[in-house]
MDAnalysis code that builds the backbone (N, CA, C; Angstrom):
import MDAnalysis as mda
import numpy as np

u = mda.Universe.empty(747, n_residues=249, atom_resindex=np.repeat(np.arange(249), 3), trajectory=True)
u.add_TopologyAttr("name", ["N", "CA", "C"] * 249)
u.add_TopologyAttr("resid", np.arange(1, 250))
u.add_TopologyAttr("resname", ["MET", "SER", "GLU", "GLU", "THR", "THR", "HIS", "PHE", "GLY", "TYR", "LYS", "THR", "VAL", "ARG", "SER", "ALA", "GLU", "LYS", "ALA", "GLY", "LYS", "VAL", "ALA", "GLU", "VAL", "PHE", "HIS", "SER", "VAL", "ALA", "ALA", "LYS", "TYR", "ASP", "LEU", "MET", "ASN", "ASP", "LEU", "MET", "SER", "ALA", "GLY", "VAL", "HIS", "ARG", "LEU", "TRP", "LYS", "ARG", "VAL", "THR", "ILE", "GLU", "LEU", "ALA", "GLY", "ALA", "ARG", "GLN", "GLY", "GLN", "THR", "VAL", "LEU", "ASP", "ILE", "ALA", "GLY", "GLY", "THR", "GLY", "ASP", "LEU", "THR", "ALA", "LYS", "PHE", "SER", "ARG", "LEU", "VAL", "GLY", "SER", "ASP", "GLY", "THR", "ILE", "ILE", "LEU", "ALA", "ASP", "ILE", "ASN", "ALA", "SER", "MET", "LEU", "ASN", "VAL", "GLY", "ARG", "ASP", "LYS", "LEU", "THR", "ASP", "ARG", "GLY", "LEU", "ILE", "GLY", "ASN", "ILE", "HIS", "TYR", "LEU", "GLN", "ALA", "ASP", "ALA", "GLN", "TYR", "LEU", "PRO", "LEU", "PRO", "ASP", "ASN", "SER", "VAL", "ASP", "LEU", "ILE", "THR", "ILE", "ALA", "PHE", "GLY", "LEU", "ARG", "ASN", "VAL", "THR", "ASN", "LYS", "ALA", "LEU", "ALA", "LEU", "ALA", "SER", "MET", "ALA", "ARG", "VAL", "LEU", "LYS", "PRO", "GLY", "GLY", "LYS", "LEU", "LEU", "VAL", "LEU", "GLU", "PHE", "SER", "LYS", "PRO", "THR", "ASN", "PRO", "LEU", "LEU", "GLY", "LYS", "VAL", "TYR", "ASP", "GLY", "TYR", "SER", "PHE", "SER", "ILE", "LEU", "PRO", "LYS", "LEU", "GLY", "GLN", "LEU", "PHE", "ALA", "GLY", "ASP", "ALA", "ASP", "SER", "TYR", "GLN", "TYR", "LEU", "ALA", "GLU", "SER", "ILE", "ARG", "MET", "HIS", "PRO", "ASP", "GLN", "GLU", "THR", "LEU", "ARG", "ASP", "MET", "MET", "SER", "ASP", "ALA", "GLY", "LEU", "GLY", "GLN", "CYS", "ASP", "TYR", "GLN", "ASN", "MET", "THR", "GLY", "GLY", "ILE", "VAL", "ALA", "LEU", "HIS", "ARG", "GLY", "VAL", "LYS", "PRO", "ALA"])
u.atoms.positions = np.array([
    [122.099, 118.095, 133.326],
    [120.743, 117.659, 131.982],
    [121.590, 116.736, 130.914],
    [121.621, 115.548, 131.063],
    [122.458, 114.720, 130.274],
    [121.620, 114.047, 128.713],
    [121.964, 113.864, 127.887],
    [121.556, 113.805, 126.239],
    [120.452, 112.472, 126.559],
    [120.172, 111.933, 127.423],
    [119.177, 110.647, 127.533],
    [117.862, 111.249, 128.456],
    [118.043, 112.382, 129.263],
    [117.212, 112.855, 129.891],
    [116.977, 114.455, 129.403],
    [115.386, 115.277, 129.879],
    [115.037, 115.904, 129.315],
    [114.101, 116.560, 130.507],
    [113.816, 117.583, 130.331],
    [112.783, 118.061, 131.087],
    [110.825, 118.035, 130.788],
    [110.263, 117.274, 131.497],
    [108.765, 117.691, 131.371],
    [108.158, 118.432, 132.831],
    [108.244, 119.244, 132.164],
    [107.591, 120.658, 133.166],
    [109.097, 120.983, 134.080],
    [108.533, 120.294, 135.308],
    [109.752, 120.723, 136.249],
    [110.331, 119.202, 136.477],
    [109.752, 118.059, 136.252],
    [109.876, 116.677, 136.142],
    [111.634, 116.078, 135.291],
    [112.324, 115.808, 135.950],
    [113.518, 115.224, 134.689],
    [113.225, 113.956, 134.343],
    [113.138, 113.565, 133.019],
    [112.391, 112.331, 132.301],
    [113.570, 111.739, 131.058],
    [113.215, 110.638, 131.137],
    [114.117, 109.828, 129.869],
    [113.727, 110.762, 128.846],
    [114.564, 110.944, 127.844],
    [114.001, 111.933, 126.471],
    [113.062, 111.185, 125.927],
    [113.586, 109.540, 126.298],
    [112.406, 108.661, 124.867],
    [110.772, 108.666, 125.707],
    [110.856, 109.316, 126.567],
    [109.625, 109.372, 127.489],
    [108.949, 110.465, 127.216],
    [109.279, 111.443, 127.008],
    [108.760, 112.798, 127.379],
    [107.699, 112.876, 126.302],
    [107.912, 112.400, 125.004],
    [107.076, 112.604, 123.729],
    [105.381, 111.685, 124.116],
    [105.826, 110.744, 124.796],
    [104.565, 110.055, 125.508],
    [103.783, 110.665, 126.583],
    [104.626, 110.998, 127.306],
    [103.939, 112.106, 128.678],
    [103.020, 113.486, 127.781],
    [103.997, 114.259, 126.655],
    [103.058, 115.382, 126.433],
    [102.027, 114.671, 125.544],
    [101.958, 114.017, 124.776],
    [100.714, 113.250, 124.082],
    [99.286, 112.914, 125.314],
    [100.070, 112.453, 126.274],
    [98.988, 112.196, 127.184],
    [97.814, 113.556, 127.866],
    [99.079, 114.391, 128.101],
    [98.692, 115.724, 128.467],
    [97.568, 116.231, 127.167],
    [97.725, 116.485, 125.977],
    [96.922, 116.630, 124.917],
    [96.018, 115.853, 124.504],
    [96.001, 114.440, 124.859],
    [94.606, 114.013, 124.684],
    [93.572, 114.128, 125.577],
    [94.280, 114.050, 126.763],
    [93.613, 114.961, 128.232],
    [92.438, 116.449, 127.682],
    [93.145, 117.257, 127.057],
    [93.135, 118.653, 127.320],
    [92.542, 118.854, 125.266],
    [92.074, 118.165, 124.857],
    [91.641, 118.382, 123.579],
    [90.702, 118.889, 123.245],
    [89.192, 118.177, 123.882],
    [88.106, 118.408, 123.537],
    [87.927, 120.114, 124.396],
    [88.826, 120.320, 125.325],
    [88.356, 121.666, 125.946],
    [89.527, 123.055, 125.893],
    [90.415, 122.468, 124.579],
    [91.555, 123.377, 124.051],
    [90.952, 125.005, 124.194],
    [89.869, 124.748, 123.103],
    [89.579, 126.252, 122.686],
    [89.137, 127.158, 123.829],
    [88.172, 126.140, 124.379],
    [87.667, 126.886, 125.825],
    [88.880, 127.345, 126.279],
    [89.420, 126.563, 126.431],
    [90.931, 126.758, 128.110],
    [91.767, 127.793, 127.557],
    [91.828, 127.979, 126.330],
    [92.447, 128.859, 125.554],
    [92.076, 130.672, 125.542],
    [90.863, 130.596, 125.804],
    [89.898, 131.816, 125.742],
    [90.048, 131.902, 127.438],
    [89.529, 131.083, 128.042],
    [89.590, 131.263, 129.948],
    [91.276, 131.861, 129.972],
    [92.254, 130.873, 129.686],
    [93.569, 131.379, 130.047],
    [93.956, 132.897, 130.023],
    [94.019, 133.369, 128.787],
    [94.244, 134.309, 128.402],
    [93.310, 135.992, 128.237],
    [91.968, 134.980, 128.791],
    [90.785, 136.294, 128.667],
    [90.715, 136.399, 127.299],
    [91.007, 135.739, 126.014],
    [90.732, 135.640, 124.749],
    [91.809, 136.450, 124.080],
    [92.875, 137.180, 124.679],
    [94.242, 137.775, 124.203],
    [94.751, 136.829, 123.011],
    [94.890, 135.719, 123.311],
    [95.506, 135.107, 122.237],
    [95.031, 134.956, 120.783],
    [94.036, 135.302, 120.579],
    [93.417, 135.376, 119.252],
    [94.036, 136.910, 118.920],
    [94.691, 137.877, 119.726],
    [95.110, 138.882, 119.418],
    [96.526, 138.260, 118.855],
    [97.399, 137.766, 119.873],
    [98.825, 137.367, 119.535],
    [98.875, 136.059, 118.041],
    [97.800, 135.730, 117.504],
    [97.649, 134.831, 116.426],
    [97.453, 136.198, 115.749],
    [96.547, 136.985, 115.574],
    [96.588, 137.767, 114.800],
    [97.958, 138.634, 114.161],
    [98.691, 138.738, 115.406],
    [99.699, 139.872, 114.828],
    [100.548, 138.520, 113.972],
    [100.661, 137.188, 114.684],
    [101.597, 136.066, 113.835],
    [101.261, 136.310, 112.304],
    [99.790, 136.025, 111.947],
    [99.167, 135.937, 110.611],
    [99.543, 137.306, 109.743],
    [99.484, 138.321, 110.679],
    [100.016, 139.541, 109.480],
    [101.075, 139.858, 109.718],
    [102.371, 139.236, 110.410],
    [103.616, 139.200, 110.060],
    [103.806, 138.360, 109.288],
    [103.152, 137.184, 108.972],
    [103.509, 135.769, 108.139],
    [103.636, 136.340, 106.703],
    [102.162, 137.160, 106.690],
    [102.200, 137.863, 105.424],
    [102.328, 136.692, 104.555],
    [101.536, 135.799, 104.435],
    [101.184, 134.384, 103.369],
    [100.762, 135.231, 102.316],
    [100.710, 134.817, 100.878],
    [100.247, 134.813, 99.730],
    [99.467, 133.877, 98.700],
    [98.754, 134.238, 97.817],
    [98.425, 133.591, 97.154],
    [99.300, 132.400, 96.418],
    [98.844, 131.006, 96.581],
    [99.525, 129.809, 95.820],
    [100.665, 129.074, 97.139],
    [100.924, 130.067, 97.621],
    [102.320, 129.633, 98.606],
    [101.606, 128.083, 99.285],
    [102.821, 127.659, 99.888],
    [102.541, 126.185, 100.913],
    [103.128, 126.798, 102.039],
    [101.747, 126.426, 103.459],
    [102.427, 126.740, 104.601],
    [102.033, 125.816, 105.202],
    [103.040, 125.925, 105.902],
    [103.278, 124.357, 107.291],
    [103.126, 124.795, 108.489],
    [101.831, 124.503, 109.134],
    [101.151, 125.319, 110.896],
    [101.852, 123.756, 111.237],
    [102.725, 123.701, 112.186],
    [103.246, 122.667, 113.102],
    [102.725, 123.016, 114.362],
    [102.547, 122.158, 114.984],
    [101.415, 121.882, 116.332],
    [100.152, 122.880, 116.230],
    [99.592, 122.629, 114.858],
    [98.471, 123.638, 114.598],
    [97.038, 123.125, 115.380],
    [96.882, 122.249, 116.074],
    [95.916, 121.597, 116.937],
    [94.623, 122.160, 116.614],
    [94.225, 122.856, 116.503],
    [92.527, 123.101, 116.861],
    [92.467, 123.970, 115.422],
    [93.811, 124.208, 114.853],
    [93.551, 125.002, 113.484],
    [93.291, 126.679, 113.314],
    [93.191, 127.274, 114.848],
    [92.763, 128.850, 114.366],
    [94.069, 129.435, 113.570],
    [95.134, 129.188, 113.099],
    [96.036, 129.469, 112.350],
    [95.785, 129.209, 111.021],
    [95.249, 128.108, 111.076],
    [94.961, 126.996, 109.553],
    [94.289, 127.949, 108.749],
    [93.167, 127.821, 109.714],
    [91.795, 128.499, 109.208],
    [92.009, 130.060, 108.473],
    [92.794, 130.921, 108.668],
    [93.401, 132.387, 108.102],
    [94.255, 131.979, 107.024],
    [95.148, 130.867, 107.206],
    [95.921, 130.635, 106.225],
    [95.072, 130.318, 104.929],
    [94.123, 129.213, 105.171],
    [93.279, 129.003, 104.094],
    [92.825, 129.720, 102.982],
    [92.354, 130.784, 103.322],
    [91.898, 132.014, 103.126],
    [92.903, 132.525, 102.222],
    [94.166, 132.926, 103.415],
    [95.162, 133.724, 102.347],
    [95.995, 133.144, 101.466],
    [96.173, 132.027, 101.441],
    [96.906, 131.295, 100.379],
    [95.643, 130.889, 99.245],
    [94.175, 130.724, 99.443],
    [93.999, 130.726, 98.141],
    [93.447, 128.850, 97.483],
    [92.668, 128.908, 96.867],
    [92.659, 127.639, 96.254],
    [93.655, 126.855, 95.263],
    [94.970, 127.676, 94.817],
    [96.157, 127.487, 94.318],
    [97.350, 127.283, 95.314],
    [97.003, 127.747, 96.482],
    [98.122, 127.470, 97.702],
    [97.857, 126.098, 98.595],
    [98.440, 125.750, 99.262],
    [98.481, 124.492, 100.339],
    [98.796, 124.994, 101.578],
    [97.580, 124.571, 102.598],
    [97.584, 124.586, 103.681],
    [98.569, 123.103, 104.554],
    [99.089, 122.801, 105.625],
    [99.141, 121.240, 106.135],
    [99.010, 122.206, 107.353],
    [98.348, 121.428, 107.937],
    [98.052, 121.207, 109.449],
    [99.026, 120.294, 109.918],
    [100.009, 120.302, 110.980],
    [100.291, 119.549, 111.347],
    [100.412, 119.200, 112.671],
    [100.709, 118.047, 113.572],
    [100.457, 118.137, 114.914],
    [101.128, 116.366, 115.177],
    [101.875, 116.612, 116.490],
    [102.271, 115.003, 116.591],
    [100.832, 114.218, 117.528],
    [99.807, 114.844, 117.592],
    [98.805, 114.378, 118.680],
    [97.586, 113.887, 117.729],
    [97.306, 113.217, 117.632],
    [96.096, 112.497, 116.725],
    [94.787, 112.900, 117.660],
    [94.397, 113.086, 118.943],
    [93.406, 114.044, 119.544],
    [93.005, 115.222, 119.250],
    [94.162, 116.049, 118.824],
    [94.272, 117.622, 118.820],
    [94.246, 117.194, 117.540],
    [94.622, 116.801, 116.635],
    [94.250, 116.885, 114.901],
    [93.323, 116.369, 114.659],
    [92.716, 115.375, 115.224],
    [91.008, 115.247, 114.679],
    [90.332, 116.427, 115.358],
    [90.632, 116.983, 116.483],
    [89.566, 118.102, 116.712],
    [89.432, 119.261, 115.771],
    [90.858, 119.704, 115.403],
    [91.029, 120.668, 114.146],
    [90.436, 120.225, 113.318],
    [90.456, 118.865, 112.893],
    [89.948, 118.665, 111.323],
    [88.164, 118.645, 111.438],
    [87.862, 118.364, 112.318],
    [86.442, 118.554, 112.667],
    [86.062, 119.925, 112.386],
    [86.746, 120.923, 113.174],
    [86.365, 122.178, 113.403],
    [86.386, 122.817, 112.295],
    [87.248, 122.656, 110.977],
    [87.676, 123.278, 110.230],
    [86.925, 122.663, 109.338],
    [86.745, 121.594, 109.210],
    [85.309, 120.673, 108.119],
    [83.827, 121.477, 108.302],
    [83.731, 121.675, 109.690],
    [82.618, 122.443, 110.099],
    [82.265, 123.230, 108.919],
    [83.410, 124.390, 109.205],
    [83.289, 125.446, 108.734],
    [83.296, 125.891, 107.152],
    [83.666, 124.751, 106.395],
    [83.585, 124.618, 105.153],
    [85.111, 124.659, 104.155],
    [85.788, 124.739, 105.353],
    [87.513, 124.584, 105.400],
    [88.354, 123.604, 104.589],
    [87.856, 122.870, 103.502],
    [88.384, 121.401, 102.933],
    [89.238, 121.528, 102.030],
    [89.376, 122.858, 101.155],
    [89.958, 122.383, 99.899],
    [91.193, 122.313, 99.498],
    [91.390, 123.551, 100.452],
    [93.466, 123.246, 100.407],
    [93.791, 123.178, 101.727],
    [93.615, 122.450, 102.727],
    [94.324, 121.737, 103.779],
    [94.486, 120.566, 103.625],
    [95.751, 119.761, 104.323],
    [96.241, 118.772, 104.168],
    [96.286, 118.669, 105.951],
    [96.478, 117.147, 106.263],
    [96.296, 116.813, 107.715],
    [97.793, 115.861, 107.815],
    [98.408, 115.916, 108.935],
    [99.847, 115.496, 108.573],
    [99.992, 115.069, 110.160],
    [100.238, 113.709, 111.041],
    [100.661, 113.864, 111.871],
    [101.948, 113.492, 112.208],
    [102.741, 114.570, 112.885],
    [104.228, 114.185, 112.311],
    [104.352, 114.807, 113.908],
    [105.868, 114.494, 114.051],
    [106.790, 114.913, 115.349],
    [107.839, 116.321, 114.313],
    [107.879, 117.339, 115.200],
    [108.576, 118.511, 114.099],
    [109.796, 118.516, 114.151],
    [110.600, 117.445, 114.999],
    [111.942, 116.896, 115.408],
    [112.445, 116.694, 113.829],
    [111.208, 115.625, 113.304],
    [111.492, 114.415, 111.979],
    [110.192, 115.034, 111.144],
    [110.231, 115.997, 110.632],
    [109.260, 116.499, 109.616],
    [109.513, 115.384, 108.185],
    [108.429, 114.951, 107.861],
    [108.880, 114.072, 106.692],
    [108.063, 114.636, 105.505],
    [108.928, 115.521, 105.326],
    [108.409, 116.634, 104.001],
    [109.997, 116.878, 103.116],
    [109.847, 116.752, 101.967],
    [110.999, 117.291, 101.635],
    [112.225, 118.406, 101.527],
    [113.529, 118.733, 101.190],
    [113.983, 119.362, 101.291],
    [113.441, 120.563, 100.936],
    [113.599, 122.643, 101.536],
    [113.155, 123.270, 100.552],
    [111.946, 123.145, 99.914],
    [110.578, 122.717, 100.775],
    [109.708, 122.489, 100.099],
    [108.820, 123.525, 100.329],
    [108.667, 124.269, 101.825],
    [107.715, 125.148, 101.927],
    [107.762, 126.914, 102.045],
    [106.925, 127.619, 101.905],
    [107.193, 128.900, 101.478],
    [107.015, 129.421, 102.959],
    [106.375, 128.939, 104.044],
    [106.230, 129.399, 105.851],
    [105.863, 128.832, 106.627],
    [106.627, 128.644, 107.475],
    [106.485, 127.321, 108.787],
    [105.862, 128.367, 109.809],
    [104.646, 127.693, 110.505],
    [104.319, 128.740, 111.989],
    [104.458, 127.339, 112.825],
    [104.776, 127.738, 114.278],
    [104.223, 126.998, 115.411],
    [103.949, 127.530, 116.227],
    [103.018, 127.897, 116.670],
    [102.163, 128.365, 117.862],
    [102.035, 128.064, 118.834],
    [102.756, 128.022, 119.997],
    [102.328, 127.475, 121.517],
    [102.860, 125.674, 121.657],
    [103.397, 125.823, 120.693],
    [103.944, 124.589, 120.610],
    [105.367, 123.822, 120.771],
    [106.577, 124.848, 120.420],
    [108.043, 124.603, 120.395],
    [108.351, 124.021, 121.996],
    [107.815, 124.817, 123.018],
    [107.916, 124.128, 124.617],
    [108.016, 122.696, 124.538],
    [106.240, 121.975, 124.157],
    [106.750, 121.066, 124.289],
    [107.534, 119.764, 123.573],
    [108.133, 120.383, 122.515],
    [109.252, 119.454, 121.793],
    [110.453, 118.868, 122.523],
    [110.634, 117.698, 122.582],
    [111.887, 117.176, 123.471],
    [113.026, 118.033, 123.120],
    [113.384, 117.918, 121.970],
    [114.895, 118.609, 121.268],
    [114.570, 119.387, 120.595],
    [114.153, 120.864, 121.090],
    [114.028, 122.319, 120.339],
    [114.646, 122.413, 119.159],
    [116.352, 122.139, 119.366],
    [117.101, 122.335, 118.488],
    [116.902, 121.619, 116.970],
    [116.870, 120.126, 117.666],
    [116.745, 119.409, 116.436],
    [115.277, 120.031, 115.361],
    [114.491, 120.169, 116.061],
    [113.043, 120.310, 115.515],
    [113.223, 121.876, 114.721],
    [114.037, 122.959, 115.503],
    [114.296, 124.429, 114.381],
    [115.098, 123.889, 113.145],
    [116.305, 122.799, 113.560],
    [116.525, 122.637, 112.352],
    [116.575, 121.697, 111.015],
    [115.142, 120.632, 111.725],
    [114.384, 120.096, 110.826],
    [113.278, 121.335, 109.923],
    [113.074, 122.078, 110.596],
    [111.658, 122.998, 109.832],
    [112.530, 123.922, 109.082],
    [114.210, 124.289, 109.522],
    [114.810, 125.182, 108.450],
    [115.556, 124.416, 106.901],
    [115.276, 123.091, 107.365],
    [115.533, 122.197, 106.039],
    [114.343, 121.801, 105.177],
    [113.112, 122.174, 105.912],
    [112.119, 121.842, 105.023],
    [111.442, 123.375, 104.297],
    [112.138, 124.624, 104.894],
    [111.985, 125.445, 104.437],
    [112.132, 125.873, 102.876],
    [111.863, 126.795, 101.882],
    [112.571, 126.953, 100.588],
    [113.537, 127.850, 100.894],
    [114.767, 128.752, 100.110],
    [115.495, 129.238, 100.418],
    [115.058, 130.604, 100.153],
    [114.885, 131.655, 100.999],
    [114.049, 133.024, 101.509],
    [112.670, 132.495, 102.021],
    [112.536, 131.159, 102.280],
    [111.265, 131.140, 103.615],
    [111.584, 131.509, 104.787],
    [110.397, 131.742, 105.451],
    [110.319, 132.292, 106.798],
    [109.381, 131.231, 107.795],
    [110.293, 131.218, 108.872],
    [109.781, 130.545, 110.487],
    [109.402, 131.642, 110.978],
    [107.996, 131.456, 111.640],
    [107.758, 132.469, 112.652],
    [107.123, 131.362, 114.188],
    [107.713, 131.576, 115.083],
    [107.449, 130.798, 116.177],
    [107.322, 132.115, 117.445],
    [105.593, 131.148, 117.395],
    [104.973, 132.340, 118.944],
    [104.799, 131.627, 120.144],
    [105.141, 132.104, 121.132],
    [105.395, 131.119, 121.973],
    [105.390, 131.682, 123.516],
    [105.035, 131.153, 124.543],
    [105.062, 131.782, 126.325],
    [106.335, 132.087, 125.630],
    [106.556, 133.075, 126.416],
    [108.236, 133.697, 127.131],
    [108.338, 134.354, 128.518],
    [109.474, 135.303, 128.573],
    [110.027, 135.696, 129.976],
    [109.613, 137.310, 129.782],
    [108.455, 137.493, 131.215],
    [108.224, 138.783, 131.193],
    [109.256, 139.680, 130.998],
    [109.176, 140.736, 130.927],
    [110.225, 141.901, 131.052],
    [110.108, 142.889, 131.743],
    [109.314, 142.628, 132.986],
    [108.887, 143.506, 134.134],
    [109.185, 142.554, 135.493],
    [109.699, 142.633, 136.244],
    [109.873, 141.837, 137.281],
    [108.367, 141.587, 137.938],
    [107.890, 142.878, 137.925],
    [106.525, 142.508, 138.966],
    [105.719, 142.273, 138.146],
    [105.609, 142.321, 136.777],
    [104.641, 141.693, 136.030],
    [104.930, 139.985, 136.248],
    [106.315, 139.837, 135.994],
    [106.928, 138.282, 136.013],
    [106.123, 137.615, 137.246],
    [106.096, 138.333, 138.587],
    [105.237, 137.470, 139.846],
    [104.133, 137.613, 139.636],
    [103.530, 138.807, 139.213],
    [101.576, 138.621, 139.208],
    [101.397, 137.025, 138.001],
    [102.428, 137.231, 137.076],
    [101.866, 136.127, 136.171],
    [102.579, 134.577, 136.819],
    [103.662, 134.596, 137.306],
    [103.794, 133.278, 138.380],
    [102.758, 132.795, 139.444],
    [101.850, 134.223, 140.002],
    [100.902, 133.457, 140.999],
    [99.872, 133.118, 140.237],
    [99.565, 133.948, 138.666],
    [98.346, 133.169, 138.131],
    [98.634, 131.896, 137.576],
    [99.420, 131.644, 137.098],
    [100.023, 130.479, 136.521],
    [99.798, 129.312, 137.312],
    [100.502, 128.954, 138.315],
    [100.590, 128.444, 139.290],
    [99.443, 128.243, 140.761],
    [98.812, 129.092, 140.838],
    [97.747, 129.146, 141.277],
    [96.240, 129.089, 140.866],
    [95.912, 129.932, 139.864],
    [94.735, 130.021, 139.257],
    [94.475, 129.056, 138.122],
    [95.685, 128.767, 137.199],
    [95.603, 127.893, 136.150],
    [95.239, 126.611, 136.293],
    [95.850, 126.049, 136.995],
    [95.186, 124.562, 137.076],
    [94.054, 124.461, 137.906],
    [93.754, 125.735, 138.580],
    [92.293, 125.303, 139.019],
    [91.005, 125.768, 137.797],
    [91.518, 126.331, 137.100],
    [90.409, 126.857, 135.500],
    [91.096, 125.296, 134.825],
    [91.777, 124.539, 135.256],
    [92.125, 123.219, 134.274],
    [90.870, 122.301, 134.786],
    [90.673, 122.614, 135.955],
    [90.492, 121.331, 137.176],
    [88.174, 121.477, 136.825],
    [88.505, 122.574, 137.076],
    [87.019, 123.249, 136.709],
    [86.107, 123.374, 135.568],
    [87.197, 123.352, 134.350],
    [86.427, 123.695, 133.016],
    [87.142, 122.361, 132.102],
    [87.625, 121.781, 132.629],
    [88.355, 120.557, 131.908],
    [88.765, 119.248, 132.675],
    [88.084, 119.288, 133.538],
    [88.262, 118.078, 134.698],
    [89.814, 117.889, 135.015],
    [91.048, 118.740, 134.717],
    [92.248, 118.042, 134.702],
    [93.007, 119.110, 135.237],
    [93.721, 119.414, 136.459],
    [94.693, 120.175, 136.796],
    [96.161, 119.730, 136.807],
    [96.148, 118.463, 136.796],
    [97.578, 118.166, 136.533],
    [98.153, 118.547, 135.057],
    [97.309, 118.409, 133.985],
    [97.296, 118.857, 132.576],
    [98.287, 120.219, 132.788],
    [97.502, 120.854, 133.322],
    [97.393, 122.928, 133.091],
    [98.764, 123.156, 134.318],
    [98.741, 122.086, 135.303],
    [100.172, 122.258, 136.021],
    [101.363, 122.227, 135.108],
    [101.435, 120.879, 134.287],
    [102.229, 120.711, 133.660],
    [102.344, 122.013, 132.354],
    [101.436, 122.364, 132.327],
    [101.618, 123.532, 130.939],
    [102.039, 124.995, 131.713],
    [101.803, 125.066, 133.214],
    [102.717, 126.288, 133.782],
    [103.679, 125.676, 133.726],
    [104.312, 124.597, 134.371],
    [105.945, 124.138, 134.384],
    [106.554, 124.262, 133.384],
    [105.897, 123.725, 132.057],
    [106.967, 123.674, 130.390],
    [106.770, 125.432, 130.354],
    [106.069, 126.219, 130.828],
    [106.294, 128.201, 130.112],
    [107.717, 128.302, 130.563],
    [107.932, 128.019, 132.237],
    [108.943, 128.525, 132.840],
    [110.486, 127.830, 132.137],
    [109.873, 126.707, 131.826],
    [111.639, 125.851, 131.302],
    [112.032, 126.235, 129.745],
    [111.021, 126.866, 129.402],
    [111.296, 127.072, 127.940],
    [112.567, 128.024, 127.923],
    [113.247, 128.118, 126.927],
    [114.114, 128.676, 126.747],
    [113.952, 130.913, 126.657],
    [114.743, 131.744, 127.152],
    [114.199, 133.055, 126.936],
    [114.275, 133.637, 125.848],
    [114.001, 134.732, 125.448],
    [113.707, 135.445, 124.287],
    [115.191, 135.235, 123.176],
    [116.290, 136.139, 124.267],
    [117.471, 135.750, 123.406],
    [117.988, 134.554, 123.182],
    [118.199, 133.743, 123.612],
    [118.283, 132.092, 123.650],
    [117.236, 131.288, 122.510],
    [116.117, 131.737, 122.526],
    [115.772, 131.111, 121.018],
    [115.930, 131.912, 119.821],
    [115.995, 133.485, 120.038],
    [117.005, 133.644, 119.037],
    [118.015, 132.964, 118.462],
    [118.853, 132.859, 119.176],
    [120.397, 132.823, 119.023],
    [119.999, 130.858, 118.321],
    [119.344, 130.222, 119.235],
    [118.576, 128.548, 118.741],
    [118.499, 128.799, 117.172],
    [117.900, 129.733, 117.025],
    [117.329, 130.170, 115.299],
    [118.189, 129.894, 114.612],
    [119.195, 130.959, 114.891],
    [120.363, 131.259, 114.146],
    [121.338, 129.958, 114.196],
    [121.406, 129.407, 114.853],
    [122.246, 128.142, 115.377],
    [121.717, 127.099, 114.292],
    [120.415, 127.259, 113.900],
    [119.117, 126.272, 113.052],
    [120.316, 126.294, 111.523],
    [120.500, 127.537, 110.976],
    [121.184, 127.847, 109.647],
    [119.727, 128.928, 109.180],
    [119.461, 129.793, 110.308],
    [117.981, 130.418, 109.931],
    [118.839, 131.798, 110.058],
    [118.488, 132.825, 108.850],
    [119.070, 134.370, 109.203],
    [118.157, 135.742, 109.391],
    [118.419, 136.586, 109.779],
    [117.615, 137.518, 109.984],
    [117.086, 137.680, 111.254],
    [117.327, 136.552, 111.970],
    [116.577, 136.356, 113.025],
    [116.029, 137.638, 114.189],
    [115.045, 137.480, 114.735],
    [114.655, 138.432, 115.612],
    [113.123, 138.257, 116.116],
    [113.130, 139.228, 117.378],
    [111.536, 138.777, 117.940],
    [110.872, 139.967, 118.483],
    [109.720, 139.973, 118.572],
    [108.967, 141.103, 119.352],
    [108.399, 140.328, 120.118],
    [108.287, 141.083, 121.450],
    [107.897, 140.865, 122.314],
    [105.860, 141.213, 123.072],
    [105.390, 140.576, 123.102],
    [103.579, 141.171, 122.903],
    [103.202, 140.467, 124.715],
    [102.533, 141.604, 125.126],
    [101.718, 141.770, 126.613],
    [103.051, 141.719, 127.483],
    [103.838, 142.356, 127.303],
    [104.903, 142.756, 128.324],
    [106.169, 141.882, 128.539],
    [106.099, 140.910, 127.219],
    [106.975, 139.574, 127.116],
    [106.368, 138.131, 127.528],
    [104.864, 138.611, 127.987],
    [104.439, 136.878, 128.370],
    [104.529, 136.230, 127.192],
    [104.698, 136.585, 125.916],
    [104.739, 136.145, 125.044],
    [105.379, 136.784, 123.905],
    [106.123, 136.271, 123.321],
    [107.047, 136.376, 121.795],
    [106.901, 135.646, 120.632],
    [107.131, 136.720, 119.599],
    [106.994, 135.848, 118.187],
    [108.242, 136.350, 117.853],
    [108.970, 135.213, 117.382],
    [110.316, 135.072, 117.086],
    [110.340, 134.483, 115.348],
    [111.131, 135.409, 114.493],
    [111.176, 135.507, 113.282],
    [112.337, 135.259, 113.191],
    [112.518, 133.949, 111.595],
    [113.833, 133.865, 111.394],
    [113.256, 133.417, 109.591],
    [114.543, 133.658, 108.942],
    [114.445, 133.640, 107.015],
    [115.465, 132.181, 106.936],
    [115.330, 131.791, 105.830],
    [116.405, 130.820, 105.035],
    [117.077, 131.513, 104.416],
    [118.242, 131.658, 104.569],
    [119.301, 132.073, 103.185],
    [118.965, 132.233, 101.840],
    [118.774, 132.594, 100.936],
    [118.884, 132.679, 99.375],
    [119.663, 131.791, 99.158],
])
């Protein structure tokens, strides 16, 4: 894989083309995103996100950046935790996802402390040392250059600030891994076709999960980006992992 090419699922594409191809996927799935998350995970994604919120430890008055925040599940929780003196920035590279999230949160009356930002995680348009907490849930695997994105996140964190990466990972049990592969490549595209009218996008999502770095590799990448205290915890047998890093004070 040269510097000018990257993975788009199992395909090799020009690096400059990946963002556009990912955008097409999420433009397609945005309207059914929440429904499909519930169907794909049997609702367990809500537990994974709850653990993320608990580990984040957001406090009153903090500034939180929710990257790839999509339809706003984490942002809604953070909005209440940081209160009227705090700020939540819901960032997503995809306008369709950002619009769905804005409409959803506005309908729920969450408008006072939430700001919306269409941005590429690789080039965050925020000042250095300006954010207390960053979360990115199920978004890092879609980024073209993950190392660049992690460095960008580390840059905008305040000293002592925390990054949490919630992402699909590698099952720790080989049998579970085989079952999970069968589900991902046989059932997931069929669910996408049935409920979202789009099997191809969910085929890509399954492939993108397999191409994502494993737990140890991602931990090392976070360390290489300048973060300290990097660790992770597996959930659901390693199907999902929650990584954490802290910017040195």
